C-alpha positions, 0 to 999 in steps of 0.5 A: 358840595354834596357831602350831606348825601353821604350822611347816614339817617342816624345823623339826622333823625330825631332821637327823642321820638313823640308820637300821636294816636288815631283819635288825636283832634286836628286842633291838638295836632295843630298845636303839636306842630306849632309847639314841637316845630315837627313836620311829622308824627308817627301814629301809634296804636298800642306798641305798633306804628300804624302810620305817619301824619305830616303837616301836608296831611293836615293841610289837605284837610282844608282843601276842597275839590268839586 
């Protein structure tokens, strides 16, 4: 029943990684989420990963708090 808990990350990961940069607009990010059906993208600067942007991060941009 819980056999999936014994799988390795390599069995589930995306092998053709798509990345974004810090200067990507939210509109373009939305289009990428829709096109690729990904939940997150690594954010790169040069040859280094500097973060991760997720669909939840995207949605947080529209949350207003008093």
